N, C-alpha and C positions, 0 to 999 in steps of 0.2 A: 504493500500500500504506500502511496505517496500522498502526503497532506499538503495543501496549498493555502497560504494565508496572504492577504493583501496588505500592502503598506505603501510607503512613499519614500522617494529620494529627494532631498532638498539640494538644488544646485543654485547657489546665489539666492535669488528670491523665487526661482521657478521650481515648482513641484512636479516630479515625474513619477509615474506609477511603477511599482515593483512588486513582483511575486516572490514570496519565500516558499520554496519547495523543500520538503523534508522527506528523506527516504532512508530505510534501514536495509542493510545487506549483511551477508556473512563475510567474514574476513577478519583482519587484524582489528580488534576493538579500538575505538577512538572516534573523534568527531572532526570532520573536515568541512570548512566553509569555503565555497567557491563562488566566483562571480565578481571578481575585482574588489574584494573587501580591503579596507585600510587596516592599520594596526589595531584601532579601537574595536573594530568588528571581529578581527581574528582573535583578540584577547578575550572576547566575550564567552568563549567556550566554557571555561572553568566557572565563570560567574553564573552563567545560565544553568550549569549542572548543579551547583550548590543551591541556586534559587528554586529549582524544580524539587530537589530533595527536601529542602526546608519548607516547602509549601505542602508537603504531604503526598507527593507523587513519586513514582519510581522512575529513575533515569534508566534507559535501556542499557543492560549489561551484556557483555559478550557479543556486541553488534557493532558494525561499522555504520555510524550516523553521518549522512551526507546532507549538507544544507546548501542549496543552490539559490543565489540571489539573482533574479532575472530582471532586466536584461543584463547579460553577462559582460557587455562591452562598456558599461557605465560604472564609474568609480562609486563605491558605497563607503560612506564615512559616518563616524559617530556611534554612540551607544543606543540610539533610539530603535535599533533593530532587535534589541534584547527581547522585548515582549512578543513580537510576531514569531521569532525563532523559537522561543520557549513554548508558545502556544502550538506551533506546528509540531514540535517534538512530542508534546503531551497528547495532541490529537492523534498522532500516528501510534504512539505507545498504547493508548486506550481505545483505539479504533473509534474516535469521535468523528462522525460525518455529519456536517450541517451546512446549510446554505448561508449561514451567518458569516462564514469566512469569505464569501463572495460579495456580501452586501455591506460589510463594515471594514474599515481600515484600522489596523492596530499599530500603535506607535508609543514607545516608552522604554526607559532604562530600568533595569533591575539591580537591586543590591543582593548580597549573599543570602539574606533571609527571606527573599521573595517579595520585598516591598518595592513599589514603583516609585521612581524618582522623576521629578520634572525634567523636561527636555526643551530645547529651543525649536522653533519652527512650527509650533502647534497651530498658530493662526493660519499659516500657509497651508497646513494639512487640512484644516476645516474648510477653507475656501476651495481647495482642490477636491475634497469630497463632495461639496455642494455642486460645483461646476461639472463634475463628472458623474453625477446622479447616483452616488453612493448613499446608502440609507443613513449611515452614521459613522462615528469614530470611537474607538476605545483608547483612552489616554490616562495618564497619571492624574490623580485627584487635584494636585496643585496647579494643573494647567486648565482647570475647568472654566474659570472666569474668562480667561483669554479666548478659549474656543467658543464660548457661548455668545460672543458678539456676532457670530455668523449665524444667520437665520436659515431655516430650510434644511437643516441637517441635525440628526440626533447626536447629542453629546453624552457619552457614557464614561464618567470618570471613576477610576478604581484606585484603591490604596495598595492592593496586593495582587500577585499572580493568581492566588487561590480564588479570589473574588471574580477575576476575569473568567476562569474556567467554570466556576459555578454558574455564572450568567450565561455562558455559551451553552451549557447543558440545560439551563432553565431560565430563559430570558424574562420571565415574569417576576423574577426576584428583584429587579431594579428598574425604576423609571428613568427616562432621559432627564438630564440636568436642565434646570430652568435658570436663566441668567438672573443674578441679583442686580437690581438697578445700581448703576455707578453714579456716585455723587458728582456734581459739577466741579470742574477744576477751580481751585483757589490758589491764586498766584501768591507765593510767599517770598518773592525776591524784593529787589529794591523798587521803591515807589518814587516817582518824579517829585513828589512833595518833599522828599528828603534832600533834593539837590538844589543848593542855593546858587543863584546867578546862572551863568552860561546859557543865556536866553537864545543866542544864535544856534548853539549846538543842540539845544532842545527843539528848536524849530526845524533844524535839519533832520533830526531823528524822527520827528513827527511826519515830515514829508516822506522820508524813507519808509516808514511803516504804512503810510497811506498808499504808496505806489509800489511797494516791494522793490525798493532801490538799494543799491550797495553804497556803503559809506566809508570814507577815510577821514579820521580826525588826527590833526597834527598839533601837538602842543607839549609844553614842558611837563615833567613829572609832577603829579599832584594837582593837575588842573581839572580832573574829574572825567577824563576820557573813559576809563574803565567803568566807573560808576554809571555814567550815562548809558554805556553799551549794555550793561547788565540790567538796566531798567527798561530797555527796549521791549522785551517780551510782554511787559505789563500793559503796553498800549496796542499790541497786535490784536486783530480780531480773533475770536475763538475759532478753533478748527471746526470745519464741517465734518459730517460723518465720513465723507469720502476721504478727506485729508487725514482724519483720525485713523482710518483703516490703512491708508498708504504708509503713514508713519509707523504704525504699530507693526505692520508686516516687516519693516526693516529691523525694528528692535527685536521682534520675535526671532527672525533669522539670525540675528547677532547674539541672541541669548541674553538681551538686556532688558526684557520686559519685566517690570515689577509685578510679582505674583499677587500682591495685595491691592495694587491699583488697576488691575485688569488690563487696561489699554493705555497707550500713550496719548492722553487727552490734552496735556499742556504742549504748547509749541516748543520744540527742542531749542535749547541754547547750549551750543558746544563751544568750549574754549580750550583748545589743545595748547600744550606748551610749545615754545619755539624750537625745541629739540626734536620734534616729531619727524618721522621719516616720510618719504614719498608714499610708501605703501600705507602708512598710518593715515595720511590725508585722503588718498584716493580709494583705499580698499585693496584687497588682493590677498597675497599669501599663497601658501601651498594649496590650500583649499579656500578660494576667495571668499572673504567676508566683507560686509560694508565698512567703508572708512568714515572718517569724520565728516566729509562732505555729504555722504548719504545719511549719516545719523543726524545731520542738521536739516534734512529734507523737510520742507514746509516751515522751517524755523530760521534760526540765526547761527551763523558760524562767526565767532569772534576771534580775531587774530591780534593779540596784543604784542607790541614791539615788532611790527611787521617786517622791518629790514633784517631782523635777527633770524627769521626763518630761512631755511636753505632755499636757494634760488630755484632748484629743481622741484622742491615741494610746492613753491608758489606757482610755478609754471603749470603744474597739474591743474590748477584752478581755472585756467583760461577756457578750456572747452566746456566744462560743466556750467560755467557762468553763462555761456551762450545757449547751450542745448538743454540744460536742466537734467542731464543724466550723464553717466560715465560708463564706458565699456572697457572691461578688463579682459584682455585676450591671453589665452594660454595656447600651448602647442596643439591641443586636441579640441578645445572648446573656447567659448567666450561667455562672459557674464556681464549683464547690463544692470546697473543699480540706479535708481532715481537719485537726483542730486539737485533739486530746485531749492535753493537757500538764499537768504540775504547775507551777503558778506559785509561784516562790520570790522574795520581794522583801525588800529591806533598806533601812533609812532611819535617819537620825539623830533624836534626840529633838526637836531644833529645828534651824533652818537653820544656825546657827553654834555648835553645841553642842560643848563640851569637857567630858568627864567629870572630876569631882573625885576625890579620893583614895579615898573609900569607895564610890564608884559609885552612891550613893543620890540624888544630885542632879546636874543637868547645867547649872545656871545658866540655866534657861529659865523664863520667866514663863508663866503660863497663856495670856496673850494671844499670846506667841510660838508656843506649841505649837498653838493653834487656827489661827493664820494659816498655819502651816506645813502642818498636816494638812488644811486646807481645800482643798488642791490635789488631794486624793484624795476621790473621791465616796463617799458612804455606800453606794450599791448595789454598788460595786466591793469595798469593805471587807467587806460582807456575804458576798461570794463567797469570801473568804479564810478558810479554816477555822481555822487555828492562828495566833494573834497573841501574841507574847511580847516582853518586855523582855530585852535582853541586857546584863548589867553588864560593867564593866571586869574584866579578869582580874588577880587579885592576883599580885604579883611572886613570891611563894612557890610558886605553882602553875606559873608560867612557868619558873622555875629548877629545879623538882622533877625528879629523875631517874626517878621512877616512870613507867612506860609507861602511856599511855592505852589504852583498849580499841580493838582493831583493827577496821577495816571488815569483815573476814571474819567476825568473831564477830557483829557487829550484823547483817550480811547474812543469816546463818543464821536469826536470829529473824524477820527480815522475810520471808524466803522461806517459813518455816513458817506465818506469819500469812496470807500470800497464798494458800497451799495450802488453808487453812481456808476462805477466802473463795471460791476457785474451786469448792470442793466445795459450798458453800452456794448459789452462784448457778448451778450446773451444770444445774439442772432448769428454769430459766426458758426459755420457748419464744419469746417475742416479742422479747427483748432479750439481747444478749451483754454481760455484765458480768464484769470480772475483779478489781475492788477495791471497797471500801466507798465510796470517794469518788465513784463513778459511780452510786450508788443514787438513784432518783427518790423522791419523797415516798411513793408507793404501796409501793415496796419497803422503805423505811425502816419504815413501819408494820408490814410483814410480818416483817421480820427483826430489829427493834430493840424488842421489848417490854420494859417496865420493871415492876419490882415496885412495890408501893405506896409504900415509903420513897423509892426513887430518883425515882419520878414526882412525889412531893410536893416534893422538893428542886429538881428541874428547873423545875417550875411556879413555885415561889417565886422562883428566880433570874430567870426570864423577866420576872416582874412587877416585881421590885425594881429590876432594871437596865434595864427597858424595852427588852428585846431584840426583834428582829423575828421574824416567822415563819420566815424563811430561817435566821436564827441558831439558832432552836430545832431545826430539822431537821439543821443542820450539827453541833450539839452531840451529837445522837444518833449521827451518823455517826462522830464522833471517839470517842465512848464505845464504840461497837461495835468499832472498831479496837483501842482499848486492851484491851478484853476478849479480842480475838483474839490479841494479843501475849502475854497471860497464859494462853491456851488455855482461857478460860472460856466455856462455852456461853451464859451469861446475862450481861446487863449489870446490875451492882449499883451501890450508892451510891458506892463508891470510884471507879468508872470515871466516874461523873457529876461527882464532885468534882474529879478530875484534869482532865477536859475543860473545866470551867468556868475553871480557872486559865489556859487557853490562849486566852482571849478578851480580851486586854489592852485593846484599843481600845474594846470594849463596856463592860467592867467599870469602867474608870477614866475613861471619857468624854473620851478624847483627841481624838476626831473632833468636827467641828462639829455 
């Protein structure tokens, strides 16, 4: 007899079907796992044997046990095949024949006493089961909340291998899991009411949040750049169900989904250290996993001290900033991860800068500035929409008892502007766009017409400051967002003038 159990292979974010076939034969006693298993799968043999014995079942003795993981030409990795392999061995040993093995997917790790441990990729498994018309999934109990977000598929969580086999023999002993309502997200980070002064920087961050634009802040240490960046998520619109699902899929595949919070409902805020490697930023590895740019999908990627990052790591950002995704190629296959994020970067005016009292000079020569900024390529700077200088905060503002505007008030304006944009882009058929920062050149020409005065001003600025074509289109995007914040249907000269103020690196030629 050969028993067959259904499961899943996770490749990046893509789920592929796999069959676990178990057969016994005469020969030298032992267990062989074939079908391109990695070391984690190969080493599961002893773990599964102990789990079966400690669950009250007999492991086949004096027999050759062969486990085939099909399809045989796809690499199998991780410990999540423990449960389907153990179920297949028990089904063969006790001659359990049931259609449930064809209707349900099994996925989970076992420990030596037969208990099920949580695994990554459960959300991907539930979606795969629903989309491929499986009746349900059998998973570890700690993954139940994660899987229950997906409707239209039965979720059956178990704590032990013994419970799984008892249910297979008598499905009436357990009802499918019902999702416990998830509480709304409560942002616990920095509020804008805590930030004194820096009105220009706050305005820029508000524009960035309203239009999903990238930001670069240049200023001396202690001027509030990091604090403003960390407050940015507090004014971003709440994630939609689709965005929550997209983000949670990435975190589930990376094994970072919090078991108590069910799904990733807060917009991500990722702040990697400047020593991070290229692979840490982009994703990849021997078995590719999402990198920081994918973990920041639908949220914010904050890079403090931008020039201290390796230049090769920064150059990785260029293509995802344009396309909203990154493809990692290997010799036999390739993986595509979503990477639509807001880039927020901060840096000093020069490598060893200390602001002086009035904040108008930092003791940097032009040579020092150029050497410092040369670590950032011009093509990357072109992709950063908003670039501003952040001055030192005056002591009178720091000690003032007057309350600054709260994040809640700013968020209301941002949400209103986003609603205007969603309505504007709602009729597009070929692309799904939710913010101005995602517009292509074709859509910019469609939605960002200028009157004669504004057009003349913008053309003059482009010629005078020798701006690139990409900078031209990004200025139009920023102007469109400023107009949306004012609820203005048209872009006028004031919007263009304000947008031009936010291209510091272009206008003052700080870059090489």
